KOLTIPA-120627 format. One record per residue (C-alpha): residue number from 1; residue in three letters; x, y, z. Coordinates in steps of 0.02 Angstrom, whole numbers, plus 50000, padded with zeros to 5 digits. Layout:
// residues N
(site NUM; 'Ala'; (X; Y; Z))
...
// end
This chain:
// residues 542
(site 1; 'Met'; (55964; 59657; 52550))
(site 2; 'Thr'; (55809; 59570; 52495))
(site 3; 'Thr'; (55667; 59572; 52649))
(site 4; 'Leu'; (55610; 59427; 52724))
(site 5; 'Gln'; (55425; 59416; 52745))
(site 6; 'Ser'; (55351; 59422; 52917))
(site 7; 'Val'; (55276; 59272; 53006))
(site 8; 'Pro'; (55107; 59276; 53066))
(site 9; 'Ala'; (55047; 59366; 53242))
(site 10; 'Pro'; (55045; 59240; 53393))
(site 11; 'Gly'; (54918; 59151; 53381))
(site 12; 'Thr'; (54854; 59169; 53224))
(site 13; 'His'; (54957; 59034; 53115))
(site 14; 'Pro'; (54879; 58879; 53059))
(site 15; 'Ala'; (55005; 58784; 53169))
(site 16; 'Ser'; (54884; 58823; 53332))
(site 17; 'Gly'; (54721; 58728; 53223))
(site 18; 'Ser'; (54701; 58542; 53174))
(site 19; 'Ala'; (54770; 58548; 52996))
(site 20; 'Val'; (54943; 58474; 53039))
(site 21; 'Ser'; (54885; 58282; 53066))
(site 22; 'Ser'; (55077; 58218; 53111))
(site 23; 'Leu'; (55141; 58195; 53275))
(site 24; 'Lys'; (55126; 58341; 53377))
(site 25; 'Ala'; (55283; 58391; 53524))
(site 26; 'Ala'; (55227; 58381; 53689))
(site 27; 'Gly'; (55255; 58537; 53786))
(site 28; 'Arg'; (55382; 58564; 53904))
(site 29; 'Ala'; (55298; 58587; 54072))
(site 30; 'Glu'; (55205; 58420; 54037))
(site 31; 'Thr'; (55337; 58339; 53971))
(site 32; 'Arg'; (55423; 58363; 54146))
(site 33; 'Glu'; (55275; 58322; 54234))
(site 34; 'Gln'; (55273; 58146; 54143))
(site 35; 'Leu'; (55449; 58127; 54175))
(site 36; 'Ser'; (55455; 58184; 54346))
(site 37; 'Lys'; (55301; 58073; 54391))
(site 38; 'Ala'; (55326; 57907; 54302))
(site 39; 'Thr'; (55441; 57768; 54352))
(site 40; 'Tyr'; (55513; 57713; 54200))
(site 41; 'Asp'; (55598; 57535; 54130))
(site 42; 'Leu'; (55753; 57622; 54049))
(site 43; 'Leu'; (55804; 57803; 54050))
(site 44; 'Val'; (55924; 57841; 53903))
(site 45; 'Ile'; (56043; 57969; 53933))
(site 46; 'Gly'; (56104; 58065; 53777))
(site 47; 'Gly'; (56026; 58113; 53626))
(site 48; 'Gly'; (56140; 58066; 53507))
(site 49; 'Ile'; (56106; 57949; 53373))
(site 50; 'Leu'; (56175; 57804; 53502))
(site 51; 'Gly'; (56049; 57846; 53609))
(site 52; 'Ile'; (55893; 57885; 53501))
(site 53; 'Ser'; (55922; 57709; 53420))
(site 54; 'Thr'; (55921; 57621; 53589))
(site 55; 'Ala'; (55750; 57709; 53656))
(site 56; 'Trp'; (55668; 57689; 53491))
(site 57; 'His'; (55712; 57486; 53484))
(site 58; 'Ala'; (55677; 57469; 53690))
(site 59; 'Ala'; (55531; 57564; 53655))
(site 60; 'Gln'; (55467; 57444; 53513))
(site 61; 'Ser'; (55492; 57334; 53629))
(site 62; 'Gly'; (55364; 57390; 53759))
(site 63; 'Leu'; (55492; 57447; 53875))
(site 64; 'Arg'; (55419; 57617; 53975))
(site 65; 'Val'; (55561; 57743; 53900))
(site 66; 'Ala'; (55645; 57920; 53947))
(site 67; 'Leu'; (55774; 58016; 53841))
(site 68; 'Val'; (55864; 58150; 53894))
(site 69; 'Asp'; (55994; 58269; 53815))
(site 70; 'Ala'; (56077; 58417; 53878))
(site 71; 'Gly'; (56073; 58496; 53715))
(site 72; 'Asp'; (55970; 58476; 53581))
(site 73; 'Phe'; (55949; 58284; 53479))
(site 74; 'Ala'; (56103; 58255; 53389))
(site 75; 'Gly'; (56167; 58424; 53430))
(site 76; 'Ala'; (56364; 58365; 53449))
(site 77; 'Thr'; (56433; 58213; 53368))
(site 78; 'Ser'; (56289; 58138; 53264))
(site 79; 'Ser'; (56265; 58298; 53136))
(site 80; 'Ala'; (56449; 58320; 53162))
(site 81; 'Ser'; (56485; 58155; 53045))
(site 82; 'Ser'; (56519; 58140; 52829))
(site 83; 'Lys'; (56342; 58110; 52809))
(site 84; 'Leu'; (56380; 57956; 52753))
(site 85; 'Leu'; (56300; 57801; 52734))
(site 86; 'His'; (56454; 57665; 52692))
(site 87; 'Gly'; (56509; 57481; 52717))
(site 88; 'Gly'; (56661; 57559; 52748))
(site 89; 'Leu'; (56796; 57552; 52596))
(site 90; 'Arg'; (56990; 57585; 52684))
(site 91; 'Tyr'; (56918; 57431; 52820))
(site 92; 'Leu'; (56971; 57306; 52683))
(site 93; 'Gln'; (57144; 57373; 52708))
(site 94; 'Thr'; (57125; 57259; 52898))
(site 95; 'Gly'; (57062; 57119; 52818))
(site 96; 'Ala'; (56904; 57196; 52904))
(site 97; 'Val'; (56781; 57088; 52746))
(site 98; 'Lys'; (56632; 57004; 52883))
(site 99; 'Leu'; (56637; 57192; 52963))
(site 100; 'Val'; (56631; 57275; 52785))
(site 101; 'Ala'; (56475; 57160; 52723))
(site 102; 'Glu'; (56405; 57196; 52881))
(site 103; 'Asn'; (56404; 57362; 52860))
(site 104; 'His'; (56340; 57362; 52680))
(site 105; 'Phe'; (56187; 57254; 52753))
(site 106; 'Glu'; (56127; 57396; 52872))
(site 107; 'Arg'; (56167; 57532; 52754))
(site 108; 'Arg'; (56057; 57449; 52624))
(site 109; 'Ala'; (55914; 57423; 52752))
(site 110; 'Val'; (55936; 57602; 52793))
(site 111; 'Ser'; (55935; 57686; 52610))
(site 112; 'Arg'; (55794; 57568; 52541))
(site 113; 'Gln'; (55695; 57500; 52657))
(site 114; 'Val'; (55697; 57615; 52833))
(site 115; 'Ala'; (55739; 57761; 52744))
(site 116; 'Pro'; (55728; 57800; 52572))
(site 117; 'His'; (55654; 57968; 52605))
(site 118; 'Leu'; (55832; 58003; 52683))
(site 119; 'Ala'; (55960; 57936; 52625))
(site 120; 'Asn'; (56002; 57933; 52451))
(site 121; 'Pro'; (56164; 57850; 52326))
(site 122; 'Leu'; (56315; 57903; 52290))
(site 123; 'Thr'; (56438; 57859; 52164))
(site 124; 'Phe'; (56601; 57872; 52224))
(site 125; 'Tyr'; (56762; 57909; 52117))
(site 126; 'Leu'; (56944; 57852; 52187))
(site 127; 'Pro'; (57075; 57949; 52096))
(site 128; 'Val'; (57231; 57858; 52062))
(site 129; 'Tyr'; (57382; 57980; 52042))
(site 130; 'Lys'; (57557; 57934; 51972))
(site 131; 'Gly'; (57656; 57913; 52124))
(site 132; 'Gly'; (57502; 57879; 52243))
(site 133; 'Pro'; (57497; 57765; 52382))
(site 134; 'His'; (57397; 57627; 52277))
(site 135; 'Gly'; (57403; 57560; 52115))
(site 136; 'Ala'; (57259; 57550; 51995))
(site 137; 'Ala'; (57262; 57378; 51984))
(site 138; 'Lys'; (57245; 57361; 52202))
(site 139; 'Leu'; (57105; 57491; 52191))
(site 140; 'Gly'; (57017; 57403; 52038))
(site 141; 'Ala'; (57006; 57243; 52155))
(site 142; 'Gly'; (56985; 57316; 52293))
(site 143; 'Val'; (56819; 57408; 52225))
(site 144; 'Phe'; (56751; 57261; 52148))
(site 145; 'Ala'; (56792; 57152; 52305))
(site 146; 'Tyr'; (56672; 57321; 52397))
(site 147; 'Ser'; (56530; 57319; 52285))
(site 148; 'Ala'; (56552; 57118; 52294))
(site 149; 'Leu'; (56522; 57118; 52472))
(site 150; 'Ser'; (56367; 57231; 52437))
(site 151; 'Ala'; (56288; 57104; 52321))
(site 152; 'Phe'; (56321; 57205; 52184))
(site 153; 'Gly'; (56181; 57303; 52231))
(site 154; 'Asp'; (56270; 57453; 52174))
(site 155; 'Gly'; (56322; 57395; 52027))
(site 156; 'Val'; (56509; 57311; 52013))
(site 157; 'Gly'; (56660; 57404; 52060))
(site 158; 'His'; (56769; 57455; 51902))
(site 159; 'Val'; (56891; 57569; 51826))
(site 160; 'Ile'; (56869; 57723; 51699))
(site 161; 'Ser'; (56965; 57851; 51610))
(site 162; 'Ala'; (57016; 58022; 51685))
(site 163; 'Ala'; (56919; 58096; 51542))
(site 164; 'Lys'; (56759; 58019; 51575))
(site 165; 'Ala'; (56770; 58052; 51781))
(site 166; 'Gln'; (56833; 58231; 51722))
(site 167; 'Arg'; (56651; 58258; 51635))
(site 168; 'Asp'; (56549; 58186; 51803))
(site 169; 'Val'; (56669; 58299; 51919))
(site 170; 'Pro'; (56753; 58460; 51807))
(site 171; 'Glu'; (56867; 58506; 51969))
(site 172; 'Leu'; (56950; 58323; 51960))
(site 173; 'Arg'; (57128; 58370; 51942))
(site 174; 'Thr'; (57181; 58256; 51796))
(site 175; 'Glu'; (57384; 58294; 51793))
(site 176; 'Asn'; (57469; 58128; 51834))
(site 177; 'Leu'; (57301; 58050; 51840))
(site 178; 'Lys'; (57304; 57878; 51755))
(site 179; 'Ala'; (57137; 57802; 51811))
(site 180; 'Val'; (56995; 57808; 51933))
(site 181; 'Ala'; (56909; 57666; 52011))
(site 182; 'Val'; (56720; 57694; 52035))
(site 183; 'Tyr'; (56594; 57623; 52189))
(site 184; 'Gly'; (56433; 57673; 52266))
(site 185; 'Asp'; (56382; 57695; 52442))
(site 186; 'Asp'; (56233; 57838; 52489))
(site 187; 'Gln'; (56228; 57983; 52578))
(site 188; 'Met'; (56108; 58077; 52718))
(site 189; 'Asn'; (56069; 58241; 52811))
(site 190; 'Asp'; (56129; 58152; 52959))
(site 191; 'Ser'; (56028; 58319; 53097))
(site 192; 'Arg'; (55871; 58253; 53000))
(site 193; 'Met'; (55887; 58058; 53003))
(site 194; 'Ala'; (55921; 58072; 53188))
(site 195; 'Leu'; (55766; 58188; 53213))
(site 196; 'Met'; (55659; 58071; 53122))
(site 197; 'Thr'; (55722; 57927; 53230))
(site 198; 'Val'; (55652; 58020; 53383))
(site 199; 'Arg'; (55500; 58019; 53308))
(site 200; 'Ala'; (55493; 57841; 53311))
(site 201; 'Ala'; (55560; 57826; 53470))
(site 202; 'Val'; (55415; 57934; 53516))
(site 203; 'Glu'; (55283; 57860; 53415))
(site 204; 'Ser'; (55324; 57695; 53483))
(site 205; 'Gly'; (55298; 57767; 53663))
(site 206; 'Ala'; (55458; 57846; 53713))
(site 207; 'Thr'; (55460; 58027; 53832))
(site 208; 'Val'; (55585; 58129; 53769))
(site 209; 'Leu'; (55675; 58304; 53819))
(site 210; 'Asn'; (55802; 58419; 53758))
(site 211; 'His'; (55894; 58557; 53821))
(site 212; 'Ala'; (55884; 58445; 53991))
(site 213; 'Glu'; (56059; 58425; 54081))
(site 214; 'Val'; (56103; 58278; 54211))
(site 215; 'Thr'; (56162; 58380; 54385))
(site 216; 'Gly'; (56157; 58207; 54483))
(site 217; 'Leu'; (56117; 58033; 54479))
(site 218; 'Arg'; (55993; 57962; 54593))
(site 219; 'Phe'; (56026; 57788; 54699))
(site 220; 'Thr'; (55955; 57656; 54800))
(site 221; 'Arg'; (56068; 57546; 54899))
(site 222; 'Gly'; (56197; 57587; 54809))
(site 223; 'Arg'; (56120; 57559; 54618))
(site 224; 'Val'; (56109; 57684; 54501))
(site 225; 'Thr'; (55896; 57730; 54496))
(site 226; 'Gly'; (55864; 57879; 54387))
(site 227; 'Ala'; (55923; 58072; 54371))
(site 228; 'Glu'; (55939; 58220; 54443))
(site 229; 'Leu'; (55903; 58356; 54284))
(site 230; 'Lys'; (55916; 58535; 54251))
(site 231; 'Asp'; (55801; 58622; 54115))
(site 232; 'Arg'; (55917; 58732; 54033))
(site 233; 'Thr'; (55753; 58846; 53957))
(site 234; 'Asp'; (55712; 58894; 54102))
(site 235; 'Gly'; (55827; 58837; 54240))
(site 236; 'Thr'; (55679; 58717; 54307))
(site 237; 'Glu'; (55747; 58572; 54395))
(site 238; 'Phe'; (55663; 58404; 54433))
(site 239; 'Gly'; (55712; 58223; 54418))
(site 240; 'Val'; (55676; 58024; 54328))
(site 241; 'Thr'; (55668; 57884; 54414))
(site 242; 'Ala'; (55707; 57733; 54329))
(site 243; 'Arg'; (55743; 57534; 54327))
(site 244; 'Leu'; (55902; 57531; 54232))
(site 245; 'Val'; (55992; 57694; 54157))
(site 246; 'Leu'; (56086; 57689; 54002))
(site 247; 'Asn'; (56227; 57815; 53978))
(site 248; 'Ala'; (56245; 57863; 53789))
(site 249; 'Thr'; (56331; 58041; 53807))
(site 250; 'Gly'; (56467; 57982; 53660))
(site 251; 'Pro'; (56608; 58091; 53713))
(site 252; 'Trp'; (56546; 58133; 53887))
(site 253; 'Val'; (56506; 57963; 53931))
(site 254; 'Asp'; (56678; 57938; 54054))
(site 255; 'His'; (56606; 58111; 54156))
(site 256; 'Leu'; (56447; 58035; 54169))
(site 257; 'Arg'; (56529; 57863; 54227))
(site 258; 'Arg'; (56632; 57965; 54370))
(site 259; 'Met'; (56460; 58054; 54434))
(site 260; 'Glu'; (56440; 57840; 54451))
(site 261; 'Asp'; (56605; 57799; 54537))
(site 262; 'Pro'; (56717; 57948; 54550))
(site 263; 'Glu'; (56838; 57812; 54550))
(site 264; 'Ala'; (56797; 57767; 54374))
(site 265; 'Ala'; (56944; 57731; 54259))
(site 266; 'Pro'; (56938; 57807; 54093))
(site 267; 'Ser'; (56860; 57699; 53952))
(site 268; 'Ile'; (56862; 57798; 53790))
(site 269; 'Arg'; (56994; 57905; 53684))
(site 270; 'Leu'; (56934; 58060; 53561))
(site 271; 'Ser'; (56967; 58062; 53395))
(site 272; 'Lys'; (56939; 58267; 53333))
(site 273; 'Gly'; (56855; 58273; 53134))
(site 274; 'Ala'; (56838; 58427; 53043))
(site 275; 'His'; (56743; 58466; 52900))
(site 276; 'Leu'; (56712; 58610; 52773))
(site 277; 'Val'; (56574; 58664; 52690))
(site 278; 'Leu'; (56614; 58771; 52510))
(site 279; 'Lys'; (56484; 58844; 52372))
(site 280; 'Arg'; (56535; 58729; 52220))
(site 281; 'Thr'; (56598; 58806; 52060))
(site 282; 'Ser'; (56534; 58686; 51940))
(site 283; 'Pro'; (56408; 58549; 51950))
(site 284; 'Trp'; (56462; 58372; 52034))
(site 285; 'Arg'; (56388; 58215; 51975))
(site 286; 'Ala'; (56502; 58107; 52100))
(site 287; 'Ala'; (56597; 58095; 52241))
(site 288; 'Leu'; (56793; 58108; 52251))
(site 289; 'Ala'; (56886; 57977; 52385))
(site 290; 'Thr'; (57054; 58008; 52374))
(site 291; 'Pro'; (57198; 57921; 52467))
(site 292; 'Ile'; (57307; 58024; 52543))
(site 293; 'Asp'; (57404; 57862; 52630))
(site 294; 'Lys'; (57401; 57668; 52665))
(site 295; 'Tyr'; (57259; 57694; 52771))
(site 296; 'Arg'; (57166; 57889; 52754))
(site 297; 'Ile'; (57042; 57943; 52627))
(site 298; 'Thr'; (56993; 58125; 52614))
(site 299; 'Phe'; (56826; 58150; 52553))
(site 300; 'Ala'; (56737; 58271; 52415))
(site 301; 'Leu'; (56554; 58254; 52426))
(site 302; 'Pro'; (56416; 58352; 52336))
(site 303; 'Trp'; (56305; 58377; 52483))
(site 304; 'Glu'; (56166; 58502; 52474))
(site 305; 'Asp'; (56171; 58593; 52346))
(site 306; 'Met'; (56372; 58616; 52406))
(site 307; 'Leu'; (56538; 58549; 52416))
(site 308; 'Leu'; (56573; 58452; 52592))
(site 309; 'Leu'; (56770; 58416; 52619))
(site 310; 'Gly'; (56848; 58316; 52761))
(site 311; 'Thr'; (56882; 58241; 52877))
(site 312; 'Thr'; (57045; 58249; 52993))
(site 313; 'Asp'; (57112; 58115; 53113))
(site 314; 'Glu'; (57193; 58168; 53270))
(site 315; 'Glu'; (57187; 58117; 53463))
(site 316; 'Phe'; (57086; 58257; 53553))
(site 317; 'Glu'; (57104; 58262; 53747))
(site 318; 'Gly'; (57015; 58443; 53797))
(site 319; 'Asp'; (56830; 58465; 53839))
(site 320; 'Pro'; (56733; 58385; 53713))
(site 321; 'Ala'; (56625; 58544; 53718))
(site 322; 'Asp'; (56774; 58658; 53667))
(site 323; 'Val'; (56788; 58538; 53499))
(site 324; 'Ala'; (56781; 58676; 53348))
(site 325; 'Val'; (56883; 58690; 53190))
(site 326; 'Asn'; (57060; 58784; 53204))
(site 327; 'Asp'; (57142; 58870; 53064))
(site 328; 'Arg'; (57270; 58702; 53045))
(site 329; 'Asp'; (57130; 58589; 52998))
(site 330; 'Val'; (57067; 58717; 52871))
(site 331; 'Thr'; (57246; 58707; 52789))
(site 332; 'Gln'; (57255; 58524; 52800))
(site 333; 'Ile'; (57091; 58496; 52731))
(site 334; 'Leu'; (57103; 58602; 52583))
(site 335; 'Asp'; (57299; 58540; 52562))
(site 336; 'Glu'; (57224; 58353; 52553))
(site 337; 'Ala'; (57093; 58405; 52468))
(site 338; 'Ala'; (57200; 58474; 52328))
(site 339; 'Phe'; (57270; 58308; 52295))
(site 340; 'Ser'; (57115; 58288; 52175))
(site 341; 'Ile'; (57048; 58452; 52173))
(site 342; 'Arg'; (57065; 58617; 52063))
(site 343; 'Asp'; (57131; 58758; 52170))
(site 344; 'Gln'; (56960; 58889; 52096))
(site 345; 'Gln'; (56860; 58763; 52197))
(site 346; 'Leu'; (56983; 58782; 52352))
(site 347; 'Ser'; (56959; 58946; 52390))
(site 348; 'Arg'; (56944; 59006; 52562))
(site 349; 'Asp'; (56833; 59132; 52491))
(site 350; 'Leu'; (56697; 58995; 52470))
(site 351; 'Ile'; (56683; 58921; 52627))
(site 352; 'Thr'; (56512; 58919; 52695))
(site 353; 'Tyr'; (56533; 58821; 52836))
(site 354; 'Ser'; (56650; 58705; 52961))
(site 355; 'Phe'; (56604; 58588; 53103))
(site 356; 'Ala'; (56722; 58464; 53213))
(site 357; 'Gly'; (56652; 58302; 53281))
(site 358; 'Leu'; (56728; 58200; 53392))
(site 359; 'Arg'; (56742; 57997; 53364))
(site 360; 'Val'; (56723; 57898; 53542))
(site 361; 'Leu'; (56874; 57754; 53499))
(site 362; 'Pro'; (56891; 57629; 53625))
(site 363; 'Gly'; (57009; 57663; 53744))
(site 364; 'Gly'; (57193; 57605; 53721))
(site 365; 'Pro'; (57359; 57652; 53616))
(site 366; 'Gly'; (57399; 57666; 53440))
(site 367; 'Asp'; (57340; 57780; 53306))
(site 368; 'Thr'; (57183; 57845; 53287))
(site 369; 'Ser'; (57160; 57825; 53087))
(site 370; 'Lys'; (57183; 57649; 53129))
(site 371; 'Ala'; (57072; 57601; 53265))
(site 372; 'Lys'; (56931; 57514; 53253))
(site 373; 'Arg'; (56741; 57620; 53249))
(site 374; 'Glu'; (56663; 57484; 53370))
(site 375; 'Thr'; (56523; 57485; 53482))
(site 376; 'Val'; (56559; 57449; 53677))
(site 377; 'Val'; (56433; 57407; 53813))
(site 378; 'Thr'; (56507; 57407; 53976))
(site 379; 'Glu'; (56417; 57402; 54166))
(site 380; 'Gly'; (56472; 57534; 54312))
(site 381; 'Arg'; (56503; 57474; 54484))
(site 382; 'Gly'; (56313; 57572; 54526))
(site 383; 'Gly'; (56242; 57455; 54389))
(site 384; 'Met'; (56243; 57592; 54247))
(site 385; 'Leu'; (56257; 57536; 54081))
(site 386; 'Ser'; (56384; 57634; 53962))
(site 387; 'Val'; (56383; 57634; 53776))
(site 388; 'Ala'; (56500; 57711; 53700))
(site 389; 'Gly'; (56580; 57702; 53493))
(site 390; 'Gly'; (56515; 57646; 53327))
(site 391; 'Lys'; (56455; 57725; 53171))
(site 392; 'Trp'; (56325; 57815; 53081))
(site 393; 'Thr'; (56292; 57677; 52962))
(site 394; 'Thr'; (56260; 57539; 53120))
(site 395; 'Phe'; (56123; 57619; 53216))
(site 396; 'Arg'; (55975; 57500; 53190))
(site 397; 'His'; (56142; 57381; 53266))
(site 398; 'Ile'; (56187; 57462; 53375))
(site 399; 'Gly'; (56010; 57492; 53451))
(site 400; 'Arg'; (55988; 57312; 53453))
(site 401; 'Thr'; (56156; 57270; 53515))
(site 402; 'Val'; (56122; 57350; 53677))
(site 403; 'Met'; (55928; 57284; 53680))
(site 404; 'Asn'; (56022; 57113; 53700))
(site 405; 'Lys'; (56104; 57149; 53834))
(site 406; 'Leu'; (55957; 57225; 53905))
(site 407; 'Ala'; (55896; 57035; 53894))
(site 408; 'Thr'; (56036; 56951; 53976))
(site 409; 'Leu'; (56082; 57080; 54125))
(site 410; 'Pro'; (56115; 56978; 54298))
(site 411; 'Gly'; (55969; 56938; 54370))
(site 412; 'Arg'; (55866; 56984; 54197))
(site 413; 'Pro'; (55780; 57145; 54287))
(site 414; 'Leu'; (55700; 57183; 54114))
(site 415; 'Ala'; (55702; 57046; 54016))
(site 416; 'Glu'; (55495; 56979; 54083))
(site 417; 'Asp'; (55437; 57161; 54031))
(site 418; 'Met'; (55511; 57172; 53855))
(site 419; 'Glu'; (55468; 57078; 53660))
(site 420; 'Pro'; (55635; 57004; 53621))
(site 421; 'Ile'; (55721; 57099; 53478))
(site 422; 'Ala'; (55717; 56937; 53375))
(site 423; 'His'; (55528; 56952; 53363))
(site 424; 'Leu'; (55539; 57139; 53321))
(site 425; 'Pro'; (55503; 57206; 53139))
(site 426; 'Lys'; (55687; 57170; 53076))
(site 427; 'Lys'; (55671; 57339; 52947))
(site 428; 'Leu'; (55543; 57461; 53020))
(site 429; 'Pro'; (55540; 57620; 52924))
(site 430; 'Leu'; (55543; 57789; 52988))
(site 431; 'Pro'; (55436; 57893; 53007))
(site 432; 'Gly'; (55375; 57981; 52829))
(site 433; 'Ile'; (55439; 57858; 52725))
(site 434; 'Ala'; (55376; 57886; 52543))
(site 435; 'Asn'; (55467; 57901; 52361))
(site 436; 'Pro'; (55531; 58052; 52373))
(site 437; 'Asn'; (55533; 58089; 52170))
(site 438; 'Ala'; (55336; 58070; 52200))
(site 439; 'Val'; (55336; 58173; 52356))
(site 440; 'Ala'; (55425; 58323; 52253))
(site 441; 'His'; (55283; 58282; 52109))
(site 442; 'Arg'; (55152; 58298; 52222))
(site 443; 'Leu'; (55199; 58457; 52292))
(site 444; 'Leu'; (55229; 58524; 52124))
(site 445; 'Val'; (55042; 58502; 52068))
(site 446; 'Asp'; (54970; 58515; 52229))
(site 447; 'Gly'; (55073; 58626; 52343))
(site 448; 'Gly'; (55007; 58794; 52239))
(site 449; 'Thr'; (54809; 58769; 52310))
(site 450; 'Pro'; (54760; 58906; 52371))
(site 451; 'Gly'; (54930; 58962; 52403))
(site 452; 'Pro'; (55068; 59031; 52272))
(site 453; 'Arg'; (55140; 58881; 52162))
(site 454; 'Met'; (55280; 58803; 52264))
(site 455; 'Ala'; (55455; 58804; 52182))
(site 456; 'Ala'; (55543; 58663; 52124))
(site 457; 'Asp'; (55695; 58667; 52242))
(site 458; 'Thr'; (55584; 58699; 52387))
(site 459; 'Ala'; (55471; 58529; 52333))
(site 460; 'Arg'; (55610; 58421; 52317))
(site 461; 'His'; (55710; 58490; 52479))
(site 462; 'Leu'; (55556; 58429; 52577))
(site 463; 'Ala'; (55510; 58276; 52505))
(site 464; 'Thr'; (55699; 58226; 52527))
(site 465; 'His'; (55701; 58296; 52721))
(site 466; 'Tyr'; (55537; 58252; 52792))
(site 467; 'Gly'; (55456; 58136; 52648))
(site 468; 'Ser'; (55269; 58126; 52691))
(site 469; 'Leu'; (55274; 58238; 52821))
(site 470; 'Ser'; (55314; 58381; 52674))
(site 471; 'Phe'; (55106; 58364; 52651))
(site 472; 'Asp'; (55084; 58444; 52846))
(site 473; 'Ile'; (55215; 58573; 52781))
(site 474; 'Ala'; (55118; 58619; 52622))
(site 475; 'Arg'; (54976; 58625; 52724))
(site 476; 'Leu'; (55029; 58769; 52838))
(site 477; 'Ala'; (55118; 58856; 52679))
(site 478; 'Asn'; (54928; 58837; 52608))
(site 479; 'Glu'; (54821; 58918; 52746))
(site 480; 'Asp'; (54956; 59052; 52767))
(site 481; 'Pro'; (55076; 59143; 52622))
(site 482; 'Ala'; (55180; 59228; 52735))
(site 483; 'Leu'; (55210; 59043; 52790))
(site 484; 'Ala'; (55252; 58987; 52600))
(site 485; 'Glu'; (55381; 59129; 52575))
(site 486; 'Arg'; (55562; 59084; 52583))
(site 487; 'Ile'; (55669; 59089; 52748))
(site 488; 'His'; (55824; 59165; 52644))
(site 489; 'Pro'; (55805; 59213; 52443))
(site 490; 'Asp'; (55941; 59072; 52409))
(site 491; 'Ala'; (55896; 58942; 52505))
(site 492; 'Pro'; (55747; 58815; 52479))
(site 493; 'Glu'; (55682; 58833; 52641))
(site 494; 'Ile'; (55527; 58918; 52702))
(site 495; 'Trp'; (55432; 58964; 52868))
(site 496; 'Ala'; (55319; 58844; 52866))
(site 497; 'Gln'; (55487; 58726; 52926))
(site 498; 'Val'; (55523; 58846; 53066))
(site 499; 'Val'; (55340; 58834; 53141))
(site 500; 'Tyr'; (55329; 58660; 53082))
(site 501; 'Ala'; (55495; 58631; 53191))
(site 502; 'Arg'; (55421; 58730; 53346))
(site 503; 'Asp'; (55274; 58632; 53353))
(site 504; 'His'; (55300; 58444; 53289))
(site 505; 'Glu'; (55507; 58435; 53306))
(site 506; 'Trp'; (55547; 58473; 53483))
(site 507; 'Ala'; (55655; 58651; 53420))
(site 508; 'Glu'; (55693; 58771; 53562))
(site 509; 'Thr'; (55828; 58869; 53512))
(site 510; 'Ala'; (55872; 58949; 53348))
(site 511; 'Asp'; (56030; 58833; 53321))
(site 512; 'Asp'; (55878; 58711; 53344))
(site 513; 'Val'; (55794; 58786; 53193))
(site 514; 'Leu'; (55939; 58827; 53088))
(site 515; 'Arg'; (56090; 58711; 53104))
(site 516; 'Arg'; (55987; 58551; 53107))
(site 517; 'Arg'; (55813; 58550; 53075))
(site 518; 'Thr'; (55859; 58665; 52916))
(site 519; 'Thr'; (56022; 58701; 52828))
(site 520; 'Leu'; (56003; 58890; 52839))
(site 521; 'Thr'; (56172; 58885; 52942))
(site 522; 'Ile'; (56293; 58779; 52844))
(site 523; 'Arg'; (56248; 58859; 52698))
(site 524; 'Gly'; (56308; 59020; 52780))
(site 525; 'Leu'; (56137; 59106; 52758))
(site 526; 'Ala'; (56088; 59113; 52936))
(site 527; 'Thr'; (56082; 59286; 52954))
(site 528; 'Asp'; (56048; 59412; 53122))
(site 529; 'Glu'; (55901; 59476; 53047))
(site 530; 'Ile'; (55853; 59281; 53026))
(site 531; 'Arg'; (55908; 59225; 53186))
(site 532; 'Gly'; (55801; 59365; 53275))
(site 533; 'Arg'; (55641; 59310; 53158))
(site 534; 'Val'; (55681; 59126; 53197))
(site 535; 'Glu'; (55685; 59170; 53399))
(site 536; 'Asp'; (55517; 59274; 53392))
(site 537; 'Val'; (55435; 59118; 53289))
(site 538; 'Leu'; (55499; 59005; 53420))
(site 539; 'Gly'; (55409; 59120; 53575))
(site 540; 'Arg'; (55252; 59089; 53496))
(site 541; 'Lys'; (55174; 58954; 53566))
(site 542; 'Ala'; (55043; 58870; 53461))
// end
């Protein structure tokens, strides 16, 4: 086993100085004091992407905003997605042409103007097999229409031969393969996108705290006016007062609604989506989107130098905290992937990680796979707003939707204090925006001064996960050679990222670092030794 370099002793690493010029996360005690003493215009409960986006937009509009979450930011559903920014090809099946066009608009805005350093274009191959649910002509017309709704910004959807497709996807199963339809979308690292949006909210004035559990709501004359909280890291109890409270707790939305009104009827239902991450047996230069039936598609996505397979879609009625991948999920995902992928790529021995998330769908009957991924905003008996549902692609639109709701509430309690959402910048970029190719080049050219030359894969990883903020991490590594070492020899991440996550990205636990600030857990490389060393770094305060 390769011996890992030790990290610096407490107080000796460069993060204790002024080398890092970017935002520094306030200490927990300081943040709790801020939250306890101020009266906020808006308290957002829930640090998934819906709550984060709303906090960002609300802070931009001039409101005094607080955001809390019982776990880590994007610690549940928001980091358990298919990692896609997409128009929703399957929605064309139901005639939702306007929805697809709106999704494409948001997708292009995020990937081109808002966060080009965190999103990248991805070509999709949609194989057409003999006896499959769709014919080549239908799928060819479908991908053409899909690309047209994107104003052909990703090229023109078309059909290619099986032989040409296999050159880009060597593991493509070609038996009975008639043709392959081609279209374009985008993908991302959802945890990093969420974290950069938290950062944007804070830079706009929001106060945020993760690992802070709501234990009760505050009421004034029957109206919800804040929350009681418990810091899960040390047990400290405190409270937050706010003029308005937004419940953005995702799968737990009805749990919080019952704190407001014990008689509140269920408002949502949940659908479980499981995914598998595998080592790749060959290069993949495109993704596969394989029709399973008339409505469902299974994905095989090259992502973070691995292969991401999924997803399932089945109703979930248990405790959201208990959602997990089971053996039936693994079998289903591998069996469905086998429609279009060769067996050698689908060995269980190649699985490095699995994860499951819960889609929040509007309440009502019907097959969850056919349900619309729409956002619903409701007001409870105590005046608490609840927002639920939606999809990653439209996270900015969801934030704007909630802000429009705030502006038109009865009595307009916040309208006079907030800038109208129409007056805010339409495509305000997330922190670190830069051309990732240029950033990677600069890291390779400059990153070795005065320390050792940075590896190409590390430079590329930093550029596509932090953008221009990569230079702050490079400074840490340059000033202390121990922080320039890889965390694991088979992954691009370096120890400087752990220090940076602790001091500038609100990381409190090893899972915060290994699962969401980096990709070590997903790669199957979060060994006990690495976990212990990360916990050691987290225990050292800058």
